[in-house]
Structure formats: C-alpha cells, structure tokens
C-alpha positions as CSV (number, residue, x, y, z in Angstrom):
1,M,65.0,81.2,122.4
2,V,65.8,83.2,119.3
3,S,64.6,86.4,120.9
4,H,66.5,85.7,123.8
5,H,69.8,85.1,122.0
6,R,69.1,88.1,119.9
7,N,68.5,90.6,123.1
8,G,71.5,88.9,124.6
9,R,73.6,89.9,121.5
10,E,72.3,93.4,121.9
11,R,73.1,93.7,125.5
12,R,76.6,92.5,125.1
13,A,77.0,95.0,122.2
14,R,75.9,97.8,124.1
15,A,78.3,96.9,127.1
16,H,81.1,96.2,124.7
17,P,81.1,98.4,121.6
18,P,83.5,97.5,118.7
19,V,87.4,98.0,119.8
20,G,87.8,101.0,117.4
21,R,84.8,102.9,119.2
22,R,85.6,101.9,122.7
23,G,89.2,102.8,122.1
24,A,88.2,106.2,120.9
25,R,85.9,106.8,123.8
26,Q,88.2,105.4,126.3
27,K,90.8,107.9,125.1
28,R,88.5,111.0,125.3
29,E,87.4,110.0,128.8
30,L,91.2,109.8,129.8
31,G,92.3,112.5,127.7
32,M,94.4,110.5,125.3
33,A,95.0,111.3,121.8
34,V,97.0,111.2,118.8
35,H,99.3,114.1,118.3
36,K,100.9,115.4,115.5
37,G,104.5,116.6,115.3
38,R,106.8,118.3,112.9
39,G,110.5,118.0,113.3
40,F,113.4,119.5,111.3
41,A,117.2,119.0,111.0
42,A,120.0,120.2,108.8
43,I,123.4,118.5,108.3
44,N,126.8,119.0,106.5
45,Y,128.7,115.8,105.9
46,P,132.4,115.4,105.1
47,I,133.3,113.7,101.9
48,G,136.3,111.4,102.7
49,M,139.3,111.9,105.0
50,N,142.7,113.6,105.1
51,L,144.4,110.8,107.0
52,G,147.4,110.1,104.9
53,G,146.0,111.9,102.0
54,D,143.3,109.4,101.6
55,P,144.4,108.0,98.4
56,S,142.5,105.7,95.8
57,Q,144.0,104.2,92.9
58,A,142.6,103.1,89.3
59,L,143.7,101.1,86.2
60,V,142.1,101.5,83.1
61,H,142.9,99.3,79.8
62,S,141.6,98.7,76.5
63,N,140.8,94.9,75.3
64,P,141.8,94.0,71.8
65,D,138.2,94.5,70.7
66,G,138.2,98.2,72.0
67,K,136.2,97.5,75.2
68,F,137.7,98.9,78.4
69,M,138.2,97.6,81.6
70,V,138.5,99.7,85.0
71,S,140.2,97.9,87.9
72,L,139.7,99.1,91.1
73,S,139.9,97.7,94.8
74,S,136.9,100.0,95.9
75,I,134.0,97.7,96.6
76,D,130.6,98.2,95.6
77,L,128.5,97.6,98.4
78,G,125.4,98.4,96.5
79,Q,125.7,102.0,96.6
80,G,126.4,102.4,92.8
81,M,130.3,102.3,92.7
82,K,130.4,100.4,89.6
83,S,127.6,102.4,87.8
84,V,129.2,105.8,88.6
85,T,132.7,104.8,87.9
86,R,131.6,103.2,84.7
87,Q,130.0,106.5,83.8
88,I,133.0,108.5,84.6
89,A,135.4,106.5,82.5
90,A,133.2,106.4,79.6
91,E,132.9,110.3,79.7
92,T,136.6,110.6,80.0
93,L,137.7,108.1,77.3
94,G,135.1,109.3,75.0
95,V,133.3,106.0,74.3
96,P,130.0,104.5,74.9
97,V,129.3,103.5,78.4
98,E,128.4,100.0,77.4
99,D,132.1,99.6,76.2
100,V,133.4,100.0,79.7
101,Y,133.3,97.3,82.4
102,V,134.5,97.8,86.0
103,D,136.0,95.0,88.0
104,T,136.0,95.6,91.8
105,A,138.2,92.4,92.7
106,D,140.0,92.6,95.9
107,S,143.0,94.3,97.4
108,D,145.4,91.6,96.1
109,T,144.7,92.1,92.5
110,G,143.5,95.6,92.4
111,P,145.2,98.9,92.8
112,H,145.3,100.4,96.2
113,C,142.2,102.1,97.8
114,M,141.7,103.3,101.2
115,G,138.2,101.4,101.2
116,S,134.4,102.0,100.8
117,F,133.7,104.3,103.5
118,A,133.3,107.7,104.6
119,S,131.1,108.6,101.8
120,R,134.3,109.0,99.6
121,G,133.6,106.6,96.8
122,T,132.5,108.8,94.0
123,H,134.7,111.9,94.8
124,R,138.1,109.8,95.4
125,V,137.8,106.8,93.1
126,G,135.9,108.9,90.6
127,N,138.9,111.3,90.4
128,A,141.4,108.3,90.2
129,V,139.4,107.0,87.3
130,I,139.5,110.4,85.5
131,Q,143.2,110.3,85.5
132,A,143.5,106.7,84.3
133,A,141.2,107.1,81.6
134,Q,142.8,110.2,80.5
135,E,146.2,108.4,80.0
136,A,144.5,105.3,78.1
137,R,142.6,107.9,76.1
138,A,146.0,109.7,75.1
139,V,147.4,106.3,74.0
140,M,144.3,105.7,72.0
141,M,144.3,108.8,70.3
142,E,148.0,108.6,69.4
143,A,147.0,105.3,67.7
144,A,144.2,106.7,65.9
145,A,146.3,109.6,64.6
146,E,148.9,107.2,63.3
147,E,146.3,105.3,61.4
148,L,144.6,108.7,59.9
149,E,148.2,110.2,59.4
150,V,147.0,113.3,61.3
151,N,148.1,115.1,64.4
152,A,146.4,113.5,67.7
153,A,145.7,117.2,68.9
154,D,143.4,117.4,65.7
155,L,141.3,114.3,66.7
156,V,138.0,114.2,68.8
157,T,135.8,111.4,69.8
158,D,132.0,111.4,69.5
159,G,131.0,109.4,72.5
160,R,129.4,106.9,70.1
161,G,132.6,104.6,69.5
162,N,134.3,106.8,66.6
163,I,137.4,108.9,66.4
164,H,137.3,111.6,63.6
165,V,139.2,114.7,62.6
166,R,137.9,117.9,64.1
167,G,135.8,119.5,61.5
168,A,136.0,116.4,59.1
169,P,133.7,113.6,60.5
170,S,134.3,111.7,57.3
171,R,137.8,111.2,58.3
172,A,137.2,108.8,61.1
173,I,138.3,105.4,62.8
174,T,136.3,103.6,65.5
175,T,137.8,103.3,68.9
176,A,137.7,99.5,68.5
177,A,139.9,99.7,65.3
178,A,142.4,102.2,67.1
179,S,142.7,100.0,70.0
180,A,143.3,97.0,67.7
181,A,146.0,99.0,65.7
182,A,147.6,100.1,68.7
183,Q,148.2,96.5,70.0
184,F,148.6,94.5,67.0
185,K,150.3,96.9,64.5
186,Q,152.1,99.7,66.8
187,G,152.9,97.8,69.8
188,R,151.2,100.3,72.0
189,T,149.7,99.5,75.5
190,V,146.2,101.2,75.6
191,S,146.3,101.7,79.4
192,G,146.4,104.2,82.1
193,R,147.1,104.6,85.9
194,G,145.6,106.9,88.2
195,I,145.8,108.1,91.6
196,F,143.9,110.9,93.6
197,L,145.6,112.4,96.8
198,I,144.4,114.8,99.0
199,P,147.0,117.5,99.8
200,L,147.7,117.3,103.7
201,S,146.2,120.0,105.5
202,E,148.4,122.4,107.8
203,V,148.3,121.7,111.3
204,S,148.3,124.6,113.8
205,P,150.9,123.6,116.3
206,E,149.0,125.4,119.2
207,T,145.5,123.7,118.7
208,G,146.2,121.0,116.5
209,E,143.4,122.2,114.2
210,M,143.5,120.9,110.6
211,T,141.1,120.5,107.7
212,P,140.3,116.9,107.7
213,V,138.3,116.6,104.3
214,S,138.4,118.1,100.9
215,C,134.5,119.1,100.6
216,F,131.2,118.9,102.2
217,A,127.7,117.7,101.2
218,H,124.7,119.3,102.9
219,A,120.9,118.3,103.6
220,A,117.8,119.8,105.1
221,L,114.9,117.4,106.1
222,I,111.5,117.7,107.7
223,V,109.5,114.9,109.2
224,D,105.8,114.8,109.9
225,L,104.4,112.4,112.1
226,E,102.0,111.1,114.7
227,V,102.4,110.1,118.2
228,D,99.8,108.0,120.3
229,D,100.1,109.1,124.0
230,E,98.4,105.7,125.1
231,T,100.7,103.3,123.4
232,G,103.6,105.4,122.6
233,E,103.5,104.4,118.9
234,V,104.8,106.8,116.4
235,K,103.6,106.9,112.8
236,V,105.5,108.8,110.2
237,L,103.1,110.5,107.7
238,E,105.5,112.2,105.3
239,I,109.1,113.3,104.7
240,N,110.4,116.3,102.7
241,S,114.2,116.6,102.2
242,A,116.7,118.8,100.0
243,Y,120.1,117.5,99.4
244,E,123.2,119.2,98.1
245,V,125.2,116.6,96.4
246,G,127.7,118.4,94.1
247,R,126.5,117.3,90.6
248,A,124.3,114.3,90.3
249,L,126.1,112.1,88.1
250,N,123.3,109.6,88.0
251,P,120.2,111.1,89.0
252,K,118.3,107.8,89.6
253,L,121.1,106.4,91.4
254,V,121.0,109.5,93.6
255,E,117.2,109.3,94.2
256,Q,117.0,105.8,95.0
257,Q,120.1,106.0,97.3
258,L,118.4,109.1,99.2
259,V,115.1,107.2,99.6
260,G,116.7,104.2,100.8
261,G,119.1,105.9,103.1
262,A,116.2,107.8,104.6
263,W,114.4,104.8,105.5
264,M,117.5,103.3,107.0
265,G,117.9,106.3,109.0
266,L,114.2,106.0,110.0
267,S,114.6,102.4,111.0
268,H,117.6,103.4,113.1
269,A,115.5,106.1,114.8
270,L,112.5,104.2,115.7
271,Y,113.2,100.5,115.5
272,E,116.4,98.8,115.3
273,T,117.9,97.9,118.8
274,T,119.1,94.9,120.8
275,E,118.5,96.5,124.0
276,P,116.2,95.1,126.7
277,Y,112.4,96.2,126.4
278,Y,110.4,97.1,129.1
279,P,109.6,95.6,131.6
280,K,111.6,92.4,130.3
281,R,113.5,91.3,127.5
282,D,111.6,88.2,127.1
283,H,109.8,89.1,123.9
284,G,112.4,91.6,122.5
285,P,115.3,91.0,120.1
286,V,118.4,89.7,121.6
287,D,120.7,89.8,118.3
288,F,120.5,91.5,114.8
289,N,118.8,88.3,113.5
290,N,115.6,89.2,115.2
291,Y,115.4,93.0,115.7
292,L,112.7,95.0,114.4
293,M,112.9,96.9,111.1
294,P,110.0,98.8,109.3
295,G,108.4,96.9,106.4
296,P,106.3,98.1,103.4
297,G,103.4,99.0,105.6
298,D,105.5,101.4,107.3
299,I,106.5,103.5,104.2
300,A,105.4,107.2,104.3
301,P,105.7,109.5,101.0
302,H,109.2,110.9,100.6
303,N,109.5,114.0,98.6
304,I,113.1,115.0,97.3
305,A,114.9,118.0,95.9
306,V,118.4,117.3,94.9
307,L,120.3,120.5,94.7
308,E,123.4,120.4,92.4
309,R,126.4,122.8,93.1
310,P,129.5,121.1,91.4
311,A,132.3,120.6,93.6
312,P,135.5,122.2,92.2
313,D,137.6,119.3,93.1
314,G,134.9,116.4,92.4
315,P,134.9,114.2,89.4
316,Y,132.7,116.3,87.0
317,G,131.6,118.0,89.8
318,G,130.3,115.2,91.9
319,K,130.6,114.5,95.6
320,G,128.1,111.5,96.4
321,P,125.4,111.4,98.7
322,G,126.5,108.2,100.7
323,E,126.3,108.0,104.6
324,M,124.7,111.5,104.6
325,C,121.2,110.6,103.3
326,A,120.4,108.6,106.6
327,N,121.9,111.3,109.0
328,P,119.1,114.0,109.1
329,V,116.4,111.5,109.7
330,L,117.5,110.7,113.2
331,P,117.6,114.4,114.7
332,A,114.2,115.3,112.5
333,V,112.3,112.4,114.1
334,A,113.6,113.2,117.6
335,N,112.7,116.8,117.1
336,A,109.0,115.8,115.9
337,V,108.2,113.5,118.7
338,F,109.2,116.3,121.0
339,D,107.0,118.7,119.0
340,A,104.2,116.3,119.1
341,V,104.1,115.3,122.9
342,G,106.9,117.3,124.5
343,V,109.0,114.2,125.2
344,R,112.6,114.6,124.6
345,V,114.4,111.1,123.8
346,R,118.1,111.4,123.7
347,D,119.0,107.8,122.9
348,L,118.1,106.0,119.9
349,P,115.7,104.1,118.9
350,I,112.8,106.1,120.2
351,T,110.7,103.2,121.1
352,P,107.0,103.3,122.3
353,E,108.6,102.6,125.8
354,K,110.7,105.5,125.9
355,I,108.0,107.8,125.1
356,L,105.5,106.2,127.5
357,R,108.3,106.6,130.4
358,G,108.7,110.3,129.2
359,L,104.8,110.9,129.3
360,R,104.8,109.6,132.9
361,E,107.5,111.8,133.9
362,N,106.1,115.0,132.3
363,G,102.5,113.9,133.8
364,G,101.1,113.6,130.2
365,A,101.4,114.8,126.6
366,R,102.7,118.5,126.6
367,P,102.5,119.3,122.7
368,R,104.1,122.6,121.5
369,S,101.5,125.4,121.5
370,R,100.5,127.1,117.9
371,A,102.2,130.1,119.1
372,A,105.4,128.3,119.9
373,R,105.5,126.5,116.5
374,A,104.9,130.1,115.0
375,R,107.9,131.6,116.5
C-alpha cells in the first residue's frame, strides 16, 4: 500500500509539475513570454495661472515674546506649504525658523488667496510672505535702532534671534526684546502685509494668444518595466527621473514629493479606475472606496536628480514641484508598454485587459527590435 501510494504521487508529480515550472513550460510551448520595455517622457509644467493676476496675500505679525505668526488662507494639503512658508518668513525676517509659526486658517479669517492648486503655492504664496515679512522686519529693525540709539540701516540680523550693529556684534539686542520694546514702550505694531500679483499678459487681438503663467518647471523621466503577454500584467522595475524645480528651498520635502508624486502617477497609469472590467464588472471596483491602488509590494527603486535653476521671479528662486511630479509617469509608462509588446494604450489606466485586447488585435506581442531601440 505504501509503495502504491508513493508511485501514485510520483505519477501525479510527473503529470502535474509545480505551477511555476508548468507555467514556464506552457509559455515556451505557446510562445508566451515576459517582455521588458523602456519608456521616456519629458514635460514642462506651468506654475500658477494669470487669470485676474492670480493673487495671494499674507499677513505677518510678532507676538510680545518675539515669535512671529504668518497668517494665510493658502491651505496645506500635505504638500509642505507650512514648512516652506515658515522657512521663507524666517529667512526674510532674519530670525530662527523655530520662532515662526504658520496659521492656514480659512478664507473667513485669513487674507485672500486664489487657492492651493495649479502648483502655485511656493511661488505665489512665498512671494507674498516675503513682502509681508519685509514690512514686519522693517518695523522690528526701527524698534531695535531706537533701543540701541543707532540708525536702522546700520543693523543686521544673525538668523539666531539677535540684531546687532554691523561690524560691532557686542552692540546687540534680541529680536524678542526688540519686539517687546516696540509693543510695550514705543507703540509700534511689528506687522506686515504682502500680496503677490502677476502682471496681466498682453492679449493678441487677432488670435487671443497670451502668456497665462509666469514660469515653468521641467521634468524628464524613464520607466523600465516588464509586461507578461499571457496575463497582461505590468511590473515596474525602476524609475529614473530629473526634475528642474527652480531652487529646492527644502530638499527633503522636494525629494519626498517627487517620490510620492511619481507613485501617484504610476497608480493612475496602471491601477486606479471605476470603469467596468472585462468581461463583467461584477468583481471590479464601482466607486473610489474599492478601486485598486499599488501597495508596498509594488514599489520599485526611483533614482532622482533635482536640477536647480533659480527662477528670477520666484521666492529665493523657488518654483515648487507640485502636480508636475506625477505627470511624466503616465506617458512614460504607456511608452514602455508599447516598447515591450507593441500595444499602444491610449486611455488610462493601462489594465491587463487592455493589454490583452491589444495583443489579440496585433496577433501577439510585437516588441520593438534592438535596431529600432538604437535609433
């Protein structure tokens, strides 16, 4: 009986090899394979708009303890608005960044802003914060000059909470003491108002052509992936990208936004949809609570080069990556799929179903030749 069972298991093993080996053998017999592809895309992206001047406003004031509050109606959606505007205000005021707080309340209590969209936050709001902080700084320096009995033009800040006479560091007062003196002795309001407004573009009366933005950011991205021509499954292997963002005011925030934005773009390119699946949508997503998104197991290496070319009209040269970080991923993935199997998918997401339909229409995978890739 034992021998019989063992022989039976051996016969079943020979007849039904493990799934992996069986799948590989069947693919070889049917001409199926996993194909590698590489896709490239380059974009330029407009920063903000020029509709009505695209204004943003900011208010900056000092509390009696020398801490500064920046009031905005520009909402932080997780993109780092508070961190960047805090840095900009601290740099302009000449105080430590820990002495600055940012309040993004709402449009009822904060100064007017067009909104957190169009990748405009760093550029538009940052410029408004600079203007407001410059006005508040001027009052603080006048208060310090009165306390030190010198000309305000002779004073400098050290960025560590001190104001001293240029060339004479021993003659100094803290920014906190200057703010307190202004409010309790001199009757000054250490505050400032700022607004950034884009000059309206000239409009061609013949064509209506105009310049809708003030500056552009740029990106180039390469995606390497694999396409299984049996299942239509796509696996991203690696992403390499270069982004020109003006000046990276907070390099870590920029890197995190570029990585996260690329995976948001990848999710849009390959996963997210509420459209019917083939052949029926019984088991497909029907709303945005159930649709498919990439998880930790889908993450691929992403190598980023941040190119800094300060914008002449940007706050300390910054533009901000914003929505641009997701945009080049979509066409690059579509180009990589075409490179791998010769299927051009023109509507997103690029699902296995769409790839399989394209393969059927093409009569199978048609990878680009090495010669074509070399050209």
